[in-house]
C-alpha positions as CSV (number, residue, x, y, z in Angstrom):
1,M,52.3,-17.2,25.3
2,R,54.7,-14.9,27.1
3,D,55.5,-11.2,27.2
4,E,59.1,-10.8,26.0
5,T,59.3,-7.1,26.7
6,T,58.1,-6.7,30.3
7,G,59.2,-10.0,31.9
8,A,55.6,-10.8,32.9
9,P,54.2,-14.3,33.0
10,D,52.0,-15.3,30.1
11,N,48.6,-13.8,29.8
12,T,46.8,-17.1,30.3
13,A,48.6,-17.7,33.7
14,V,47.7,-14.2,34.8
15,R,44.0,-14.5,33.8
16,C,43.7,-17.9,35.6
17,A,45.2,-16.4,38.8
18,L,42.9,-13.4,38.7
19,W,39.8,-15.5,38.0
20,R,40.6,-17.6,41.1
21,A,40.8,-14.4,43.2
22,L,37.7,-13.0,41.6
23,H,35.8,-16.1,42.7
24,V,36.6,-15.2,46.3
25,R,35.8,-11.6,45.8
26,V,32.5,-11.7,44.0
27,D,31.0,-15.1,44.4
28,A,29.0,-16.2,47.4
29,A,30.4,-18.5,50.0
30,P,31.1,-21.4,50.3
31,H,33.9,-20.9,47.8
32,V,34.9,-23.9,45.7
33,L,38.5,-22.8,46.0
34,E,40.0,-20.0,48.1
35,D,43.0,-18.6,46.3
36,E,44.2,-15.1,46.5
37,V,47.9,-16.0,46.6
38,G,48.0,-15.8,42.7
39,L,46.6,-12.3,43.0
40,R,49.4,-11.3,45.3
41,L,51.9,-12.9,42.9
42,V,50.6,-10.9,39.9
43,A,50.1,-7.6,41.9
44,P,48.0,-6.0,39.3
45,D,46.8,-2.4,39.3
46,A,44.0,-1.6,41.7
47,D,41.4,-1.5,38.9
48,W,42.1,-5.1,37.9
49,P,38.4,-6.2,38.6
50,R,37.3,-3.8,35.9
51,R,39.3,-5.5,33.2
52,P,37.0,-6.6,30.4
53,D,38.0,-10.2,31.0
54,M,37.1,-10.0,34.6
55,A,33.5,-8.8,34.2
56,P,31.7,-10.7,37.0
57,E,28.6,-11.7,35.1
58,A,30.1,-12.3,31.6
59,T,32.9,-14.5,33.0
60,S,31.1,-16.4,35.7
61,A,30.8,-19.7,33.9
62,F,34.5,-19.6,32.9
63,R,35.5,-18.6,36.4
64,A,33.5,-21.4,37.9
65,A,35.0,-24.0,35.4
66,M,38.5,-22.7,36.4
67,V,38.0,-23.2,40.1
68,A,36.2,-26.5,39.6
69,R,39.1,-28.1,37.7
70,A,41.6,-26.7,40.3
71,R,39.6,-28.1,43.2
72,F,39.2,-31.5,41.4
73,I,43.0,-31.7,41.0
74,E,43.7,-30.7,44.6
75,D,41.2,-33.3,45.9
76,L,43.0,-35.9,43.8
77,V,46.5,-34.9,44.9
78,V,45.5,-35.0,48.6
79,Q,43.9,-38.4,48.1
80,Q,47.0,-39.8,46.4
81,A,49.3,-38.3,49.0
82,D,47.3,-40.1,51.7
83,H,48.0,-43.3,49.8
84,S,51.8,-42.7,50.0
85,V,52.3,-41.2,46.5
86,D,55.1,-38.6,47.1
87,Q,55.7,-37.0,43.7
88,Y,53.5,-34.4,42.1
89,V,54.2,-32.9,38.6
90,I,52.3,-30.0,37.2
91,L,52.8,-29.6,33.4
92,G,52.0,-26.0,32.4
93,A,52.0,-24.9,36.0
94,G,51.6,-21.2,35.4
95,L,51.0,-19.4,38.7
96,D,49.7,-22.5,40.5
97,T,49.6,-21.8,44.3
98,F,49.0,-25.3,45.8
99,A,52.4,-25.2,47.4
100,Q,51.7,-21.9,49.2
101,R,48.1,-22.6,50.1
102,R,48.3,-26.2,51.1
103,P,51.8,-26.6,52.6
104,E,50.6,-29.3,55.0
105,T,50.1,-31.6,52.0
106,A,52.6,-30.1,49.6
107,S,55.5,-30.5,52.1
108,R,54.9,-34.3,52.1
109,L,55.5,-34.4,48.3
110,R,58.3,-33.6,45.9
111,L,56.5,-31.0,43.9
112,F,57.7,-30.2,40.3
113,E,56.2,-27.3,38.5
114,V,57.0,-27.3,34.8
115,D,56.5,-24.2,32.6
116,E,58.3,-21.9,30.2
117,P,61.4,-20.0,31.5
118,R,60.0,-16.5,31.7
119,T,56.9,-17.4,33.8
120,Q,59.1,-19.5,36.0
121,A,61.6,-16.7,36.6
122,F,58.8,-14.3,37.4
123,K,57.2,-16.7,39.9
124,R,60.5,-17.5,41.5
125,R,61.2,-13.8,42.0
126,R,57.8,-13.0,43.4
127,L,57.8,-16.0,45.8
128,V,61.0,-14.7,47.3
129,E,59.8,-11.1,47.4
130,L,56.5,-12.0,49.1
131,G,58.3,-14.1,51.7
132,Y,57.1,-17.6,50.6
133,G,60.5,-18.6,49.4
134,I,61.3,-21.8,47.6
135,P,61.2,-24.7,50.0
136,E,63.5,-27.7,49.3
137,W,60.6,-29.8,48.3
138,L,59.4,-27.4,45.6
139,H,61.1,-27.6,42.2
140,L,60.4,-24.9,39.6
141,V,61.4,-26.6,36.3
142,P,61.9,-24.2,33.4
143,V,61.5,-25.7,29.9
144,D,62.0,-23.8,26.7
145,F,59.5,-25.5,24.6
146,E,60.1,-23.2,21.6
147,A,63.7,-24.2,21.6
148,G,62.7,-27.9,21.5
149,E,63.7,-28.7,25.1
150,S,62.3,-32.0,26.5
151,W,60.2,-31.5,29.6
152,W,60.9,-35.1,30.5
153,E,64.7,-34.6,30.5
154,Q,64.4,-31.3,32.4
155,L,62.2,-33.0,35.0
156,A,64.7,-35.8,35.5
157,A,67.5,-33.3,35.8
158,A,65.5,-31.6,38.6
159,G,65.4,-34.8,40.6
160,F,62.2,-36.5,39.5
161,D,62.4,-40.3,40.1
162,P,60.4,-42.2,37.4
163,R,60.8,-45.4,39.5
164,R,58.5,-43.9,42.2
165,P,54.7,-43.3,41.8
166,A,53.6,-39.8,40.9
167,V,50.6,-37.7,40.1
168,I,51.0,-36.0,36.8
169,V,48.6,-33.1,36.0
170,S,48.1,-31.1,32.8
171,T,45.2,-28.7,32.7
172,G,44.5,-26.1,30.0
173,V,47.4,-27.4,27.9
174,S,46.3,-30.1,25.4
175,M,44.4,-27.7,23.2
176,Y,47.7,-25.9,22.3
177,L,49.4,-29.2,21.4
178,T,49.3,-31.4,18.4
179,E,47.8,-34.9,18.8
180,E,51.4,-36.2,18.3
181,A,52.7,-34.1,21.1
182,T,49.9,-35.2,23.5
183,A,50.4,-38.9,22.5
184,A,54.1,-38.5,23.3
185,T,53.2,-37.2,26.8
186,L,50.8,-40.1,27.3
187,R,53.5,-42.6,26.3
188,Q,55.9,-41.1,28.9
189,V,53.3,-41.3,31.6
190,A,52.5,-44.9,30.7
191,A,56.2,-45.7,31.4
192,L,55.9,-44.4,35.0
193,A,56.0,-46.6,38.1
194,P,52.8,-48.5,38.9
195,G,50.6,-46.5,41.2
196,S,51.0,-43.3,39.2
197,T,48.0,-41.2,38.1
198,L,47.5,-38.8,35.2
199,A,44.8,-36.1,35.1
200,M,44.6,-34.2,31.8
201,T,42.0,-31.8,30.5
202,F,40.9,-31.6,26.9
203,L,38.6,-29.4,24.9
204,L,35.5,-30.9,23.3
205,P,34.6,-30.1,19.6
206,A,32.0,-27.4,19.4
207,G,29.3,-29.9,18.4
208,L,29.6,-31.7,21.8
209,V,29.5,-28.5,23.8
210,D,26.2,-27.3,25.3
211,A,24.6,-24.8,22.9
212,S,24.6,-22.1,25.5
213,D,28.3,-22.4,25.9
214,R,29.3,-22.4,22.2
215,P,29.5,-18.6,21.8
216,G,32.0,-18.6,24.7
217,L,34.1,-21.4,23.2
218,R,34.1,-19.6,19.9
219,A,35.2,-16.4,21.5
220,S,38.0,-18.2,23.4
221,T,39.1,-19.9,20.2
222,E,39.2,-16.6,18.3
223,G,41.0,-14.9,21.1
224,A,43.7,-17.6,21.2
225,Q,44.1,-17.3,17.5
226,A,44.5,-13.6,17.7
227,S,47.1,-13.8,20.5
228,G,49.2,-16.1,18.4
229,T,48.6,-19.2,20.5
230,P,45.8,-21.0,18.6
231,F,43.8,-24.0,19.8
232,V,45.0,-26.8,17.6
233,S,43.4,-29.9,19.2
234,F,39.9,-30.8,20.2
235,Y,38.8,-34.3,21.2
236,A,35.6,-36.3,21.5
237,P,35.9,-38.3,24.8
238,Q,36.1,-41.6,23.0
239,D,39.0,-40.3,20.9
240,M,40.9,-39.1,23.9
241,L,40.4,-42.5,25.6
242,A,41.6,-44.3,22.5
243,L,44.7,-42.1,22.3
244,A,45.5,-42.9,25.9
245,R,45.0,-46.6,25.3
246,E,47.2,-46.6,22.2
247,A,49.9,-44.9,24.3
248,G,49.9,-47.9,26.6
249,L,47.5,-46.7,29.4
250,E,44.9,-49.3,30.1
251,D,43.1,-48.0,33.2
252,V,41.6,-44.8,31.6
253,R,38.4,-42.9,32.5
254,H,36.5,-39.9,31.1
255,V,35.3,-37.4,33.7
256,P,32.9,-35.0,32.1
257,G,32.7,-31.4,33.3
258,S,29.2,-32.1,34.4
259,V,30.5,-34.4,37.1
260,L,32.5,-31.5,38.5
261,A,29.5,-29.2,38.3
262,E,27.4,-31.6,40.3
263,R,30.2,-32.3,42.8
264,Y,31.1,-28.7,43.6
265,F,28.1,-26.5,42.6
266,A,24.9,-28.6,43.1
267,D,23.7,-27.0,46.4
268,R,24.5,-23.4,45.4
269,T,21.7,-20.9,45.5
270,D,23.3,-18.1,43.5
271,G,23.1,-20.0,40.2
272,L,26.9,-20.2,39.7
273,R,27.7,-23.1,37.4
274,P,30.8,-23.9,35.3
275,S,30.7,-23.8,31.5
276,S,30.8,-27.0,29.6
277,G,33.4,-27.9,26.9
278,E,36.4,-29.0,28.9
279,D,36.6,-32.6,30.3
280,F,39.2,-34.7,32.1
281,L,41.1,-37.8,31.2
282,L,42.0,-39.8,34.2
283,A,44.5,-42.6,33.8
284,A,46.1,-44.9,36.3
285,V,49.4,-46.7,35.6
């Protein structure tokens, strides 16, 4: 998932950042999420909107799903911060820009962004170059997953306190992990302090995806396979809930993508709607 020759962040992180910017550039207001900071971090060539994976019409549903899940997470984090939760962990952070766009909330938290070393090094360098810097409350935690490093150990080394409540977020990650790896993450979350919350996305099996979205899911699956980062795990909602309960999480909830569609897109007149196929697991400790 990373470019070893150019030092660039992984392609998925770049695509997500550019889709968030494209939402602001081509979709009508009101915007579900306003994020062009990621675009500044990536600093692509001027013709980036003409990339095949940025085609406005062809990617509209994926773009909408991307900003919907990001907005859902941000609303959750703000809500939890208002209830005195002061730690926020992003697993697979990529080029997340919450810290730069929402400093009034982020600065009230100890924010830990976990990702592979090359993406983290790129982001650290670009934040400094652009003048954002690395405030003392922001911790970029590099974890070499390919070398078998434990994200939990690296998180603790960076100053995370498991005795204090936290929001743990993992979006766009579980499809790359085995069920055993996801179960291990759920067990670690279950051991956190009471008052902690987990929000994790998961992909549905093709048979549970709206028929109109199945070609897109198939294309994404084939693209991931071709790039050497195949999707290895899909979950029916009841199976993900069972996995979470087996890991020790009792207060678990399934949030379908349709809920996000209604919450953030119901009153739009331009027809923009997120694709189906990715849902949320919400769990409270």
